[in-house]
mmCIF file of the N, C-alpha and C atoms, coordinates in Angstrom:
data_MODEL
# 
_entry.id   MODEL 
# 
loop_
_atom_site.group_PDB 
_atom_site.id 
_atom_site.type_symbol 
_atom_site.label_atom_id 
_atom_site.label_alt_id 
_atom_site.label_comp_id 
_atom_site.label_asym_id 
_atom_site.label_entity_id 
_atom_site.label_seq_id 
_atom_site.pdbx_PDB_ins_code 
_atom_site.Cartn_x 
_atom_site.Cartn_y 
_atom_site.Cartn_z 
_atom_site.occupancy 
_atom_site.B_iso_or_equiv 
_atom_site.pdbx_formal_charge 
_atom_site.auth_seq_id 
_atom_site.auth_comp_id 
_atom_site.auth_asym_id 
_atom_site.auth_atom_id 
_atom_site.pdbx_PDB_model_num 
ATOM 1   N N  . MET A 1 1  ? 0.823   -1.184 0.000   1.00 0.00 ? 1  MET A N  1 
ATOM 2   C CA . MET A 1 1  ? 0.000   0.000  0.000   1.00 0.00 ? 1  MET A CA 1 
ATOM 3   C C  . MET A 1 1  ? 0.870   1.251  0.000   1.00 0.00 ? 1  MET A C  1 
ATOM 4   N N  . LEU A 1 2  ? 1.944   1.234  0.779   1.00 0.00 ? 2  LEU A N  1 
ATOM 5   C CA . LEU A 1 2  ? 2.838   2.381  0.839   1.00 0.00 ? 2  LEU A CA 1 
ATOM 6   C C  . LEU A 1 2  ? 3.524   2.603  -0.514  1.00 0.00 ? 2  LEU A C  1 
ATOM 7   N N  . ALA A 1 3  ? 3.857   1.517  -1.206  1.00 0.00 ? 3  ALA A N  1 
ATOM 8   C CA . ALA A 1 3  ? 4.483   1.643  -2.524  1.00 0.00 ? 3  ALA A CA 1 
ATOM 9   C C  . ALA A 1 3  ? 3.513   2.275  -3.520  1.00 0.00 ? 3  ALA A C  1 
ATOM 10  N N  . LEU A 1 4  ? 2.248   1.933  -3.451  1.00 0.00 ? 4  LEU A N  1 
ATOM 11  C CA . LEU A 1 4  ? 1.240   2.513  -4.337  1.00 0.00 ? 4  LEU A CA 1 
ATOM 12  C C  . LEU A 1 4  ? 1.073   4.003  -4.049  1.00 0.00 ? 4  LEU A C  1 
ATOM 13  N N  . LEU A 1 5  ? 1.073   4.371  -2.795  1.00 0.00 ? 5  LEU A N  1 
ATOM 14  C CA . LEU A 1 5  ? 0.961   5.775  -2.415  1.00 0.00 ? 5  LEU A CA 1 
ATOM 15  C C  . LEU A 1 5  ? 2.167   6.567  -2.907  1.00 0.00 ? 5  LEU A C  1 
ATOM 16  N N  . ARG A 1 6  ? 3.356   6.013  -2.743  1.00 0.00 ? 6  ARG A N  1 
ATOM 17  C CA . ARG A 1 6  ? 4.575   6.680  -3.209  1.00 0.00 ? 6  ARG A CA 1 
ATOM 18  C C  . ARG A 1 6  ? 4.565   6.851  -4.718  1.00 0.00 ? 6  ARG A C  1 
ATOM 19  N N  . THR A 1 7  ? 4.149   5.823  -5.436  1.00 0.00 ? 7  THR A N  1 
ATOM 20  C CA . THR A 1 7  ? 4.096   5.895  -6.894  1.00 0.00 ? 7  THR A CA 1 
ATOM 21  C C  . THR A 1 7  ? 3.066   6.924  -7.341  1.00 0.00 ? 7  THR A C  1 
ATOM 22  N N  . SER A 1 8  ? 1.923   6.950  -6.693  1.00 0.00 ? 8  SER A N  1 
ATOM 23  C CA . SER A 1 8  ? 0.883   7.927  -7.038  1.00 0.00 ? 8  SER A CA 1 
ATOM 24  C C  . SER A 1 8  ? 1.368   9.350  -6.790  1.00 0.00 ? 8  SER A C  1 
ATOM 25  N N  . LEU A 1 9  ? 2.012   9.560  -5.675  1.00 0.00 ? 9  LEU A N  1 
ATOM 26  C CA . LEU A 1 9  ? 2.536   10.882 -5.355  1.00 0.00 ? 9  LEU A CA 1 
ATOM 27  C C  . LEU A 1 9  ? 3.619   11.286 -6.349  1.00 0.00 ? 9  LEU A C  1 
ATOM 28  N N  . ARG A 1 10 ? 4.475   10.363 -6.716  1.00 0.00 ? 10 ARG A N  1 
ATOM 29  C CA . ARG A 1 10 ? 5.541   10.650 -7.683  1.00 0.00 ? 10 ARG A CA 1 
ATOM 30  C C  . ARG A 1 10 ? 4.944   11.078 -9.021  1.00 0.00 ? 10 ARG A C  1 
ATOM 31  N N  . PHE A 1 11 ? 3.952   10.350 -9.525  1.00 0.00 ? 11 PHE A N  1 
ATOM 32  C CA . PHE A 1 11 ? 3.355   10.702 -10.813 1.00 0.00 ? 11 PHE A CA 1 
ATOM 33  C C  . PHE A 1 11 ? 2.548   12.000 -10.729 1.00 0.00 ? 11 PHE A C  1 
ATOM 34  N N  . PHE A 1 12 ? 1.954   12.276 -9.579  1.00 0.00 ? 12 PHE A N  1 
ATOM 35  C CA . PHE A 1 12 ? 1.264   13.547 -9.404  1.00 0.00 ? 12 PHE A CA 1 
ATOM 36  C C  . PHE A 1 12 ? 2.241   14.705 -9.510  1.00 0.00 ? 12 PHE A C  1 
ATOM 37  N N  . VAL A 1 13 ? 3.377   14.599 -8.829  1.00 0.00 ? 13 VAL A N  1 
ATOM 38  C CA . VAL A 1 13 ? 4.383   15.670 -8.862  1.00 0.00 ? 13 VAL A CA 1 
ATOM 39  C C  . VAL A 1 13 ? 4.933   15.832 -10.266 1.00 0.00 ? 13 VAL A C  1 
ATOM 40  N N  . ILE A 1 14 ? 5.221   14.740 -10.955 1.00 0.00 ? 14 ILE A N  1 
ATOM 41  C CA . ILE A 1 14 ? 5.728   14.820 -12.330 1.00 0.00 ? 14 ILE A CA 1 
ATOM 42  C C  . ILE A 1 14 ? 4.698   15.481 -13.240 1.00 0.00 ? 14 ILE A C  1 
ATOM 43  N N  . GLY A 1 15 ? 3.440   15.117 -13.103 1.00 0.00 ? 15 GLY A N  1 
ATOM 44  C CA . GLY A 1 15 ? 2.384   15.722 -13.918 1.00 0.00 ? 15 GLY A CA 1 
ATOM 45  C C  . GLY A 1 15 ? 2.198   17.191 -13.606 1.00 0.00 ? 15 GLY A C  1 
ATOM 46  N N  . PHE A 1 16 ? 2.276   17.544 -12.348 1.00 0.00 ? 16 PHE A N  1 
ATOM 47  C CA . PHE A 1 16 ? 2.138   18.947 -11.955 1.00 0.00 ? 16 PHE A CA 1 
ATOM 48  C C  . PHE A 1 16 ? 3.283   19.779 -12.527 1.00 0.00 ? 16 PHE A C  1 
ATOM 49  N N  . LEU A 1 17 ? 4.493   19.279 -12.412 1.00 0.00 ? 17 LEU A N  1 
ATOM 50  C CA . LEU A 1 17 ? 5.644   20.011 -12.945 1.00 0.00 ? 17 LEU A CA 1 
ATOM 51  C C  . LEU A 1 17 ? 5.572   20.132 -14.464 1.00 0.00 ? 17 LEU A C  1 
ATOM 52  N N  . ALA A 1 18 ? 5.197   19.065 -15.145 1.00 0.00 ? 18 ALA A N  1 
ATOM 53  C CA . ALA A 1 18 ? 5.088   19.123 -16.607 1.00 0.00 ? 18 ALA A CA 1 
ATOM 54  C C  . ALA A 1 18 ? 3.989   20.100 -17.022 1.00 0.00 ? 18 ALA A C  1 
ATOM 55  N N  . GLY A 1 19 ? 2.876   20.087 -16.336 1.00 0.00 ? 19 GLY A N  1 
ATOM 56  C CA . GLY A 1 19 ? 1.792   21.018 -16.643 1.00 0.00 ? 19 GLY A CA 1 
ATOM 57  C C  . GLY A 1 19 ? 2.185   22.454 -16.393 1.00 0.00 ? 19 GLY A C  1 
ATOM 58  N N  . THR A 1 20 ? 2.945   22.677 -15.343 1.00 0.00 ? 20 THR A N  1 
ATOM 59  C CA . THR A 1 20 ? 3.399   24.033 -15.035 1.00 0.00 ? 20 THR A CA 1 
ATOM 60  C C  . THR A 1 20 ? 4.422   24.509 -16.057 1.00 0.00 ? 20 THR A C  1 
ATOM 61  N N  . LEU A 1 21 ? 5.322   23.630 -16.463 1.00 0.00 ? 21 LEU A N  1 
ATOM 62  C CA . LEU A 1 21 ? 6.357   24.023 -17.422 1.00 0.00 ? 21 LEU A CA 1 
ATOM 63  C C  . LEU A 1 21 ? 5.793   24.304 -18.809 1.00 0.00 ? 21 LEU A C  1 
ATOM 64  N N  . PHE A 1 22 ? 4.773   23.574 -19.216 1.00 0.00 ? 22 PHE A N  1 
ATOM 65  C CA . PHE A 1 22 ? 4.217   23.730 -20.561 1.00 0.00 ? 22 PHE A CA 1 
ATOM 66  C C  . PHE A 1 22 ? 2.912   24.527 -20.565 1.00 0.00 ? 22 PHE A C  1 
ATOM 67  N N  . ALA A 1 23 ? 2.697   25.327 -19.544 1.00 0.00 ? 23 ALA A N  1 
ATOM 68  C CA . ALA A 1 23 ? 1.490   26.144 -19.457 1.00 0.00 ? 23 ALA A CA 1 
ATOM 69  C C  . ALA A 1 23 ? 1.503   27.224 -20.532 1.00 0.00 ? 23 ALA A C  1 
ATOM 70  N N  . PRO A 1 24 ? 0.328   27.659 -21.005 1.00 0.00 ? 24 PRO A N  1 
ATOM 71  C CA . PRO A 1 24 ? 0.279   28.632 -22.095 1.00 0.00 ? 24 PRO A CA 1 
ATOM 72  C C  . PRO A 1 24 ? 0.607   30.071 -21.673 1.00 0.00 ? 24 PRO A C  1 
ATOM 73  N N  . ARG A 1 25 ? 0.805   30.344 -20.400 1.00 0.00 ? 25 ARG A N  1 
ATOM 74  C CA . ARG A 1 25 ? 1.160   31.712 -20.005 1.00 0.00 ? 25 ARG A CA 1 
ATOM 75  C C  . ARG A 1 25 ? 2.659   31.794 -19.726 1.00 0.00 ? 25 ARG A C  1 
ATOM 76  N N  . SER A 1 26 ? 3.146   33.004 -19.580 1.00 0.00 ? 26 SER A N  1 
ATOM 77  C CA . SER A 1 26 ? 4.580   33.199 -19.372 1.00 0.00 ? 26 SER A CA 1 
ATOM 78  C C  . SER A 1 26 ? 4.994   32.704 -17.986 1.00 0.00 ? 26 SER A C  1 
ATOM 79  N N  . GLY A 1 27 ? 6.274   32.489 -17.816 1.00 0.00 ? 27 GLY A N  1 
ATOM 80  C CA . GLY A 1 27 ? 6.794   31.989 -16.548 1.00 0.00 ? 27 GLY A CA 1 
ATOM 81  C C  . GLY A 1 27 ? 6.528   32.948 -15.404 1.00 0.00 ? 27 GLY A C  1 
ATOM 82  N N  . ALA A 1 28 ? 6.692   34.249 -15.663 1.00 0.00 ? 28 ALA A N  1 
ATOM 83  C CA . ALA A 1 28 ? 6.462   35.239 -14.601 1.00 0.00 ? 28 ALA A CA 1 
ATOM 84  C C  . ALA A 1 28 ? 5.000   35.242 -14.167 1.00 0.00 ? 28 ALA A C  1 
ATOM 85  N N  . ALA A 1 29 ? 4.091   35.143 -15.120 1.00 0.00 ? 29 ALA A N  1 
ATOM 86  C CA . ALA A 1 29 ? 2.663   35.122 -14.785 1.00 0.00 ? 29 ALA A CA 1 
ATOM 87  C C  . ALA A 1 29 ? 2.307   33.848 -14.026 1.00 0.00 ? 29 ALA A C  1 
ATOM 88  N N  . THR A 1 30 ? 2.889   32.719 -14.430 1.00 0.00 ? 30 THR A N  1 
ATOM 89  C CA . THR A 1 30 ? 2.617   31.454 -13.756 1.00 0.00 ? 30 THR A CA 1 
ATOM 90  C C  . THR A 1 30 ? 3.145   31.486 -12.328 1.00 0.00 ? 30 THR A C  1 
ATOM 91  N N  . ARG A 1 31 ? 4.353   31.977 -12.137 1.00 0.00 ? 31 ARG A N  1 
ATOM 92  C CA . ARG A 1 31 ? 4.921   32.071 -10.786 1.00 0.00 ? 31 ARG A CA 1 
ATOM 93  C C  . ARG A 1 31 ? 4.110   33.013 -9.911  1.00 0.00 ? 31 ARG A C  1 
ATOM 94  N N  . ALA A 1 32 ? 3.645   34.127 -10.470 1.00 0.00 ? 32 ALA A N  1 
ATOM 95  C CA . ALA A 1 32 ? 2.829   35.067 -9.699  1.00 0.00 ? 32 ALA A CA 1 
ATOM 96  C C  . ALA A 1 32 ? 1.513   34.422 -9.288  1.00 0.00 ? 32 ALA A C  1 
ATOM 97  N N  . MET A 1 33 ? 0.900   33.679 -10.211 1.00 0.00 ? 33 MET A N  1 
ATOM 98  C CA . MET A 1 33 ? -0.363  33.010 -9.903  1.00 0.00 ? 33 MET A CA 1 
ATOM 99  C C  . MET A 1 33 ? -0.159  31.953 -8.814  1.00 0.00 ? 33 MET A C  1 
ATOM 100 N N  . LEU A 1 34 ? 0.892   31.144 -8.947  1.00 0.00 ? 34 LEU A N  1 
ATOM 101 C CA . LEU A 1 34 ? 1.161   30.114 -7.945  1.00 0.00 ? 34 LEU A CA 1 
ATOM 102 C C  . LEU A 1 34 ? 1.484   30.737 -6.591  1.00 0.00 ? 34 LEU A C  1 
ATOM 103 N N  . ARG A 1 35 ? 2.237   31.816 -6.576  1.00 0.00 ? 35 ARG A N  1 
ATOM 104 C CA . ARG A 1 35 ? 2.579   32.495 -5.324  1.00 0.00 ? 35 ARG A CA 1 
ATOM 105 C C  . ARG A 1 35 ? 1.313   33.027 -4.650  1.00 0.00 ? 35 ARG A C  1 
ATOM 106 N N  . GLU A 1 36 ? 0.417   33.618 -5.447  1.00 0.00 ? 36 GLU A N  1 
ATOM 107 C CA . GLU A 1 36 ? -0.828  34.164 -4.902  1.00 0.00 ? 36 GLU A CA 1 
ATOM 108 C C  . GLU A 1 36 ? -1.711  33.063 -4.318  1.00 0.00 ? 36 GLU A C  1 
ATOM 109 N N  . LYS A 1 37 ? -1.867  31.963 -5.048  1.00 0.00 ? 37 LYS A N  1 
ATOM 110 C CA . LYS A 1 37 ? -2.703  30.863 -4.565  1.00 0.00 ? 37 LYS A CA 1 
ATOM 111 C C  . LYS A 1 37 ? -2.107  30.227 -3.311  1.00 0.00 ? 37 LYS A C  1 
ATOM 112 N N  . PHE A 1 38 ? -0.772  30.092 -3.290  1.00 0.00 ? 38 PHE A N  1 
ATOM 113 C CA . PHE A 1 38 ? -0.115  29.522 -2.117  1.00 0.00 ? 38 PHE A CA 1 
ATOM 114 C C  . PHE A 1 38 ? -0.303  30.424 -0.908  1.00 0.00 ? 38 PHE A C  1 
ATOM 115 N N  . THR A 1 39 ? -0.180  31.728 -1.101  1.00 0.00 ? 39 THR A N  1 
ATOM 116 C CA . THR A 1 39 ? -0.370  32.679 -0.002  1.00 0.00 ? 39 THR A CA 1 
ATOM 117 C C  . THR A 1 39 ? -1.792  32.606 0.542   1.00 0.00 ? 39 THR A C  1 
ATOM 118 N N  . VAL A 1 40 ? -2.784  32.508 -0.337  1.00 0.00 ? 40 VAL A N  1 
ATOM 119 C CA . VAL A 1 40 ? -4.177  32.408 0.097   1.00 0.00 ? 40 VAL A CA 1 
ATOM 120 C C  . VAL A 1 40 ? -4.396  31.125 0.890   1.00 0.00 ? 40 VAL A C  1 
ATOM 121 N N  . MET A 1 41 ? -3.843  30.004 0.411   1.00 0.00 ? 41 MET A N  1 
ATOM 122 C CA . MET A 1 41 ? -4.003  28.734 1.119   1.00 0.00 ? 41 MET A CA 1 
ATOM 123 C C  . MET A 1 41 ? -3.361  28.784 2.500   1.00 0.00 ? 41 MET A C  1 
ATOM 124 N N  . VAL A 1 42 ? -2.163  29.350 2.591   1.00 0.00 ? 42 VAL A N  1 
ATOM 125 C CA . VAL A 1 42 ? -1.484  29.439 3.880   1.00 0.00 ? 42 VAL A CA 1 
ATOM 126 C C  . VAL A 1 42 ? -2.279  30.319 4.835   1.00 0.00 ? 42 VAL A C  1 
ATOM 127 N N  . ASN A 1 43 ? -2.779  31.455 4.356   1.00 0.00 ? 43 ASN A N  1 
ATOM 128 C CA . ASN A 1 43 ? -3.566  32.344 5.217   1.00 0.00 ? 43 ASN A CA 1 
ATOM 129 C C  . ASN A 1 43 ? -4.841  31.666 5.709   1.00 0.00 ? 43 ASN A C  1 
ATOM 130 N N  . GLN A 1 44 ? -5.510  30.918 4.839   1.00 0.00 ? 44 GLN A N  1 
ATOM 131 C CA . GLN A 1 44 ? -6.725  30.217 5.262   1.00 0.00 ? 44 GLN A CA 1 
ATOM 132 C C  . GLN A 1 44 ? -6.394  29.146 6.297   1.00 0.00 ? 44 GLN A C  1 
ATOM 133 N N  . PHE A 1 45 ? -5.309  28.434 6.088   1.00 0.00 ? 45 PHE A N  1 
ATOM 134 C CA . PHE A 1 45 ? -4.909  27.404 7.050   1.00 0.00 ? 45 PHE A CA 1 
ATOM 135 C C  . PHE A 1 45 ? -4.581  28.029 8.400   1.00 0.00 ? 45 PHE A C  1 
ATOM 136 N N  . LEU A 1 46 ? -3.853  29.140 8.395   1.00 0.00 ? 46 LEU A N  1 
ATOM 137 C CA . LEU A 1 46 ? -3.504  29.799 9.656   1.00 0.00 ? 46 LEU A CA 1 
ATOM 138 C C  . LEU A 1 46 ? -4.732  30.335 10.366  1.00 0.00 ? 46 LEU A C  1 
ATOM 139 N N  . GLU A 1 47 ? -5.705  30.843 9.616   1.00 0.00 ? 47 GLU A N  1 
ATOM 140 C CA . GLU A 1 47 ? -6.945  31.312 10.241  1.00 0.00 ? 47 GLU A CA 1 
ATOM 141 C C  . GLU A 1 47 ? -7.700  30.167 10.886  1.00 0.00 ? 47 GLU A C  1 
ATOM 142 N N  . LEU A 1 48 ? -7.777  29.031 10.184  1.00 0.00 ? 48 LEU A N  1 
ATOM 143 C CA . LEU A 1 48 ? -8.487  27.877 10.745  1.00 0.00 ? 48 LEU A CA 1 
ATOM 144 C C  . LEU A 1 48 ? -7.773  27.332 11.971  1.00 0.00 ? 48 LEU A C  1 
ATOM 145 N N  . ALA A 1 49 ? -6.451  27.342 11.959  1.00 0.00 ? 49 ALA A N  1 
ATOM 146 C CA . ALA A 1 49 ? -5.693  26.789 13.073  1.00 0.00 ? 49 ALA A CA 1 
ATOM 147 C C  . ALA A 1 49 ? -5.726  27.705 14.296  1.00 0.00 ? 49 ALA A C  1 
ATOM 148 N N  . ALA A 1 50 ? -5.861  29.006 14.082  1.00 0.00 ? 50 ALA A N  1 
ATOM 149 C CA . ALA A 1 50 ? -5.753  29.946 15.193  1.00 0.00 ? 50 ALA A CA 1 
ATOM 150 C C  . ALA A 1 50 ? -7.072  30.237 15.887  1.00 0.00 ? 50 ALA A C  1 
ATOM 151 N N  . LEU A 1 51 ? -8.183  30.144 15.195  1.00 0.00 ? 51 LEU A N  1 
ATOM 152 C CA . LEU A 1 51 ? -9.457  30.548 15.776  1.00 0.00 ? 51 LEU A CA 1 
ATOM 153 C C  . LEU A 1 51 ? -10.202 29.364 16.376  1.00 0.00 ? 51 LEU A C  1 
ATOM 154 N N  . PRO A 1 52 ? -10.674 29.514 17.599  1.00 0.00 ? 52 PRO A N  1 
ATOM 155 C CA . PRO A 1 52 ? -11.507 28.460 18.176  1.00 0.00 ? 52 PRO A CA 1 
ATOM 156 C C  . PRO A 1 52 ? -12.896 28.507 17.543  1.00 0.00 ? 52 PRO A C  1 
ATOM 157 N N  . PRO A 1 53 ? -13.636 27.424 17.599  1.00 0.00 ? 53 PRO A N  1 
ATOM 158 C CA . PRO A 1 53 ? -14.978 27.429 17.023  1.00 0.00 ? 53 PRO A CA 1 
ATOM 159 C C  . PRO A 1 53 ? -15.907 28.351 17.795  1.00 0.00 ? 53 PRO A C  1 
ATOM 160 N N  . ILE A 1 54 ? -16.891 28.904 17.109  1.00 0.00 ? 54 ILE A N  1 
ATOM 161 C CA . ILE A 1 54 ? -17.863 29.791 17.739  1.00 0.00 ? 54 ILE A CA 1 
ATOM 162 C C  . ILE A 1 54 ? -19.021 28.948 18.238  1.00 0.00 ? 54 ILE A C  1 
ATOM 163 N N  . GLU A 1 55 ? -19.303 29.065 19.515  1.00 0.00 ? 55 GLU A N  1 
ATOM 164 C CA . GLU A 1 55 ? -20.439 28.337 20.077  1.00 0.00 ? 55 GLU A CA 1 
ATOM 165 C C  . GLU A 1 55 ? -21.710 29.119 19.778  1.00 0.00 ? 55 GLU A C  1 
ATOM 166 N N  . SER A 1 56 ? -22.828 28.429 19.670  1.00 0.00 ? 56 SER A N  1 
ATOM 167 C CA . SER A 1 56 ? -24.074 29.081 19.269  1.00 0.00 ? 56 SER A CA 1 
ATOM 168 C C  . SER A 1 56 ? -24.522 30.135 20.277  1.00 0.00 ? 56 SER A C  1 
ATOM 169 N N  . ARG A 1 57 ? -24.322 29.903 21.563  1.00 0.00 ? 57 ARG A N  1 
ATOM 170 C CA . ARG A 1 57 ? -24.714 30.898 22.565  1.00 0.00 ? 57 ARG A CA 1 
ATOM 171 C C  . ARG A 1 57 ? -23.912 32.185 22.402  1.00 0.00 ? 57 ARG A C  1 
ATOM 172 N N  . THR A 1 58 ? -22.639 32.071 22.104  1.00 0.00 ? 58 THR A N  1 
ATOM 173 C CA . THR A 1 58 ? -21.796 33.242 21.913  1.00 0.00 ? 58 THR A CA 1 
ATOM 174 C C  . THR A 1 58 ? -22.204 33.987 20.656  1.00 0.00 ? 58 THR A C  1 
ATOM 175 N N  . ALA A 1 59 ? -22.555 33.262 19.597  1.00 0.00 ? 59 ALA A N  1 
ATOM 176 C CA . ALA A 1 59 ? -22.957 33.901 18.346  1.00 0.00 ? 59 ALA A CA 1 
ATOM 177 C C  . ALA A 1 59 ? -24.237 34.699 18.538  1.00 0.00 ? 59 ALA A C  1 
ATOM 178 N N  . VAL A 1 60 ? -25.204 34.175 19.278  1.00 0.00 ? 60 VAL A N  1 
ATOM 179 C CA . VAL A 1 60 ? -26.456 34.895 19.517  1.00 0.00 ? 60 VAL A CA 1 
ATOM 180 C C  . VAL A 1 60 ? -26.187 36.145 20.340  1.00 0.00 ? 60 VAL A C  1 
ATOM 181 N N  . LYS A 1 61 ? -25.343 36.029 21.347  1.00 0.00 ? 61 LYS A N  1 
ATOM 182 C CA . LYS A 1 61 ? -25.043 37.169 22.198  1.00 0.00 ? 61 LYS A CA 1 
ATOM 183 C C  . LYS A 1 61 ? -24.297 38.257 21.424  1.00 0.00 ? 61 LYS A C  1 
ATOM 184 N N  . ASN A 1 62 ? -23.457 37.865 20.454  1.00 0.00 ? 62 ASN A N  1 
ATOM 185 C CA . ASN A 1 62 ? -22.662 38.828 19.692  1.00 0.00 ? 62 ASN A CA 1 
ATOM 186 C C  . ASN A 1 62 ? -23.333 39.265 18.396  1.00 0.00 ? 62 ASN A C  1 
ATOM 187 N N  . GLY A 1 63 ? -24.579 38.955 18.193  1.00 0.00 ? 63 GLY A N  1 
ATOM 188 C CA . GLY A 1 63 ? -25.301 39.433 17.027  1.00 0.00 ? 63 GLY A CA 1 
ATOM 189 C C  . GLY A 1 63 ? -25.511 38.407 15.938  1.00 0.00 ? 63 GLY A C  1 
ATOM 190 N N  . GLY A 1 64 ? -25.096 37.174 16.132  1.00 0.00 ? 64 GLY A N  1 
ATOM 191 C CA . GLY A 1 64 ? -25.320 36.133 15.138  1.00 0.00 ? 64 GLY A CA 1 
ATOM 192 C C  . GLY A 1 64 ? -26.740 35.623 15.211  1.00 0.00 ? 64 GLY A C  1 
ATOM 193 N N  . ASP A 1 65 ? -27.109 34.784 14.252  1.00 0.00 ? 65 ASP A N  1 
ATOM 194 C CA . ASP A 1 65 ? -28.486 34.295 14.250  1.00 0.00 ? 65 ASP A CA 1 
ATOM 195 C C  . ASP A 1 65 ? -28.661 33.058 15.117  1.00 0.00 ? 65 ASP A C  1 
ATOM 196 N N  . GLY A 1 66 ? -27.582 32.392 15.472  1.00 0.00 ? 66 GLY A N  1 
ATOM 197 C CA . GLY A 1 66 ? -27.678 31.257 16.382  1.00 0.00 ? 66 GLY A CA 1 
ATOM 198 C C  . GLY A 1 66 ? -28.245 30.010 15.758  1.00 0.00 ? 66 GLY A C  1 
ATOM 199 N N  . THR A 1 67 ? -28.219 29.874 14.438  1.00 0.00 ? 67 THR A N  1 
ATOM 200 C CA . THR A 1 67 ? -28.790 28.695 13.795  1.00 0.00 ? 67 THR A CA 1 
ATOM 201 C C  . THR A 1 67 ? -27.857 27.504 13.845  1.00 0.00 ? 67 THR A C  1 
ATOM 202 N N  . ARG A 1 68 ? -26.601 27.709 14.118  1.00 0.00 ? 68 ARG A N  1 
ATOM 203 C CA . ARG A 1 68 ? -25.646 26.604 14.161  1.00 0.00 ? 68 ARG A CA 1 
ATOM 204 C C  . ARG A 1 68 ? -25.757 25.906 15.508  1.00 0.00 ? 68 ARG A C  1 
ATOM 205 N N  . ARG A 1 69 ? -26.143 24.671 15.494  1.00 0.00 ? 69 ARG A N  1 
ATOM 206 C CA . ARG A 1 69 ? -26.284 23.898 16.727  1.00 0.00 ? 69 ARG A CA 1 
ATOM 207 C C  . ARG A 1 69 ? -25.422 22.651 16.614  1.00 0.00 ? 69 ARG A C  1 
ATOM 208 N N  . THR A 1 70 ? -24.834 22.255 17.731  1.00 0.00 ? 70 THR A N  1 
ATOM 209 C CA . THR A 1 70 ? -24.069 21.015 17.742  1.00 0.00 ? 70 THR A CA 1 
ATOM 210 C C  . THR A 1 70 ? -24.922 19.939 18.380  1.00 0.00 ? 70 THR A C  1 
ATOM 211 N N  . GLY A 1 71 ? -24.783 18.712 17.874  1.00 0.00 ? 71 GLY A N  1 
ATOM 212 C CA . GLY A 1 71 ? -25.609 17.621 18.347  1.00 0.00 ? 71 GLY A CA 1 
ATOM 213 C C  . GLY A 1 71 ? -25.267 17.188 19.757  1.00 0.00 ? 71 GLY A C  1 
ATOM 214 N N  . THR A 1 72 ? -23.985 17.000 20.046  1.00 0.00 ? 72 THR A N  1 
ATOM 215 C CA . THR A 1 72 ? -23.583 16.584 21.379  1.00 0.00 ? 72 THR A CA 1 
ATOM 216 C C  . THR A 1 72 ? -22.652 17.622 21.952  1.00 0.00 ? 72 THR A C  1 
ATOM 217 N N  . ARG A 1 73 ? -22.667 17.730 23.227  1.00 0.00 ? 73 ARG A N  1 
ATOM 218 C CA . ARG A 1 73 ? -21.851 18.721 23.895  1.00 0.00 ? 73 ARG A CA 1 
ATOM 219 C C  . ARG A 1 73 ? -20.542 18.105 24.334  1.00 0.00 ? 73 ARG A C  1 
ATOM 220 N N  . GLY A 1 74 ? -19.462 18.880 24.219  1.00 0.00 ? 74 GLY A N  1 
ATOM 221 C CA . GLY A 1 74 ? -18.183 18.438 24.737  1.00 0.00 ? 74 GLY A CA 1 
ATOM 222 C C  . GLY A 1 74 ? -17.369 17.574 23.788  1.00 0.00 ? 74 GLY A C  1 
ATOM 223 N N  . THR A 1 75 ? -17.764 17.468 22.528  1.00 0.00 ? 75 THR A N  1 
ATOM 224 C CA . THR A 1 75 ? -16.997 16.644 21.607  1.00 0.00 ? 75 THR A CA 1 
ATOM 225 C C  . THR A 1 75 ? -15.869 17.405 20.962  1.00 0.00 ? 75 THR A C  1 
ATOM 226 N N  . ASN A 1 76 ? -15.884 18.732 21.026  1.00 0.00 ? 76 ASN A N  1 
ATOM 227 C CA . ASN A 1 76 ? -14.836 19.524 20.423  1.00 0.00 ? 76 ASN A CA 1 
ATOM 228 C C  . ASN A 1 76 ? -13.703 19.684 21.417  1.00 0.00 ? 76 ASN A C  1 
ATOM 229 N N  . ALA A 1 77 ? -12.488 19.298 21.024  1.00 0.00 ? 77 ALA A N  1 
ATOM 230 C CA . ALA A 1 77 ? -11.356 19.311 21.937  1.00 0.00 ? 77 ALA A CA 1 
ATOM 231 C C  . ALA A 1 77 ? -10.922 20.738 22.243  1.00 0.00 ? 77 ALA A C  1 
ATOM 232 N N  . ARG A 1 78 ? -11.205 21.701 21.356  1.00 0.00 ? 78 ARG A N  1 
ATOM 233 C CA . ARG A 1 78 ? -10.736 23.063 21.572  1.00 0.00 ? 78 ARG A CA 1 
ATOM 234 C C  . ARG A 1 78 ? -11.655 23.859 22.478  1.00 0.00 ? 78 ARG A C  1 
ATOM 235 N N  . SER A 1 79 ? -12.866 23.427 22.711  1.00 0.00 ? 79 SER A N  1 
ATOM 236 C CA . SER A 1 79 ? -13.781 24.199 23.550  1.00 0.00 ? 79 SER A CA 1 
ATOM 237 C C  . SER A 1 79 ? -13.510 23.883 25.020  1.00 0.00 ? 79 SER A C  1 
ATOM 238 N N  . SER A 1 80 ? -13.699 24.887 25.841  1.00 0.00 ? 80 SER A N  1 
ATOM 239 C CA . SER A 1 80 ? -13.495 24.675 27.279  1.00 0.00 ? 80 SER A CA 1 
ATOM 240 C C  . SER A 1 80 ? -14.843 24.729 27.984  1.00 0.00 ? 80 SER A C  1 
ATOM 241 N N  . SER A 1 81 ? -14.981 23.924 29.031  1.00 0.00 ? 81 SER A N  1 
ATOM 242 C CA . SER A 1 81 ? -16.245 23.908 29.753  1.00 0.00 ? 81 SER A CA 1 
ATOM 243 C C  . SER A 1 81 ? -16.049 24.449 31.135  1.00 0.00 ? 81 SER A C  1 
# 
């Protein structure tokens, strides 16, 4: 299974590099586009990692509509009771 995963990853990287090298836009435009997309992905990941989830009671108190409800209480490891 690990060999299949390694082979799949290897062919994905080769295909990605070949597609990037033979793209119809210039190298500078391609690098700028990739840099922009990478920056957006990193920022989204950092936002998700840094912010705790909003509980429905807090959202209602702070002006939210409070429609988000969780089925069971205490299943989120980041929330404190």
